N, C-alpha and C positions, 0 to 999 in steps of 0.2 A: 559534413556540414556544407551546404551550398551558400555561395555568396550571392547577394542581390546584385544586379547590374549597377554599374556606377551611375548610369544615366537612364532616365525613363522619359523619353521625349516621343510624343506621338508623331506618326508619319505626317499627319495633317499639319502639325506645328512646324515640322522640318520643311515641308513644301511651302508653307506660308512665309517662313523666314527667308528661304532661298529666293522666292518671288520678290520680296521686298528688297533684298540686297541686289538682285538683278536690276530692279528698277533704279536703284541708286547708281549702280555701275553704268547703266544706260543713260542716266541723266548726265553723268560726267562726260560720256562720249558725245552726247548731243551738244553739250556746252562747248566742247572742243571743236566740233564741226561748225558750230555757229561762229566761233572765233577764227577759224581757218578761212572761211569764205571760199574764194576761188583758188586760194594758194594750196600747196601740198600740205602745209601744216602751219599753225600759228607760231608767233614768237612768244617768249616769256612776257614781254611787255603787254601782249594782248590778254593775258590771264589776270583777272581781278578776283582775288579771294573773297571780296565782299559780295560778289555775285553768286557764290556757292557756299554759304555759311554752313549748311547742314552736311556738306560733304567734307569739309575741312579736317575733321578728326581722322579721316581715312585717306588723306592725300599725302603723297610723297613727291618732292621735287628732287631730281637727280641731275647733277652736272655730268656731262660726258667730257672728261678732261684730256684724253689722249686717243689716238686713233688705232694704233696697232700694238698690242691688243687694246681694245677700249677699256678705260678705267672709269668707274662710276663712283662719284662722291655725293653723299646725301646732303642736300642743301636745307631741306625741310622735311620733318617727319611728323605726321599727325598724331594727336594724342591717343587715338584708338590703337594705333600701331605700337606706340611706345608702351601702352598698357599691356598689350599682348606679349611683347618681348621683354618687358620689364626694364628696358634701358632706352634712352634717347640716343640714337646713333647719328644725329645731325653733325655734319662736319667730318664724318668718317667715310672711308671707302668700303665698298661692298666686300672686298677681300678681308677686311679687318673685323667684321662682325660675325657673331654666331647667329645663324638663322634657323637653327633646329633642323638642319639637313636640307634646307630649301635653297641654299646658295646656288647650286647648279641650275635649278629651274628658274630662279630669279635672273641669273646672269644670261641664260639662254633667251629669255624674253626681252631683256634690255638690249642684248646684242642684235637680236632679230629686228627690233624696232629701229635701231640705229642703221643697220645695213640696208634694210628695205625702205626706210623712211616712211613707214606706215604703222598704224596701230597694231598692237598685239594683245590678244585676250587669252587669259589663262584661268583654269578652274581646277580645283582639286581638293585634297584633304591634307591637313597638317596636324601633327600630333602636338597637343598643348600640354606642356609641363609633364610629359610622359604619363598623362592620365586619361585623356580622351581626345577624340578627333574633332577638329573644327573644319567645316567646309569653307573654302574661300573662293572669291571671284576677284580677278585682277585685270585692270585695263592699264596698258602701258602706251602712252600717247606721245608722239614726237613733238618737240618744239625746236625752233631755230630761227636765226636771223634772215635766212634766205631759203629758197626751196631746194637747195642742193645739200645742205649740211645740217644734221641734227646735232645740236650742242647741249640740249637739255631734254629730260623726260618728265612728263607729268603722269604720275601713276596713281591709281585709286585701288586700294585693297579693301575689300568688303568681306566681313566674316559672318558666317551663319553660326552663331553661338548656340550650343546646347543650353538647356535650362540648368545652370550650375547650382541651383539651390538643392539639387538632388545628389550632388557630388560630396561624398563624405571626406573629411580630412584623413589622409593616409599616414 
């Protein structure tokens, strides 16, 4: 007996979804660049959530709380991210949460953004509830009070969801 594939998503739908999520990630980056102006990066005070309401479900604000090694505490976690992980990790440190095997990749992006004081972009696949792969795009953008020290990160995580209507309950 052969099993049907869990998902049946056309290649055209995959490409269209990824294009749309790329546009959203790029919109966040463009917003960050506008707020930065001539500086190396904007401050938290420059970021106004009312100016990006469609991106808010995919936004994370992360405090950088110590320097060696850097520690990352989640100040705000968007509803789309909470929905994916099934838990709101606002107020918790990166080391305290289960990220489905993504912790090293997330930490590397956060550390790179802090050490270089410049944006980091990541793209890849994450296994969702051990059932299917979700393609993700992540922008990690530095924030700080001056051009020398990154004290917060503005991250956008955008998911290219498969059509879950075709996923049977296992």
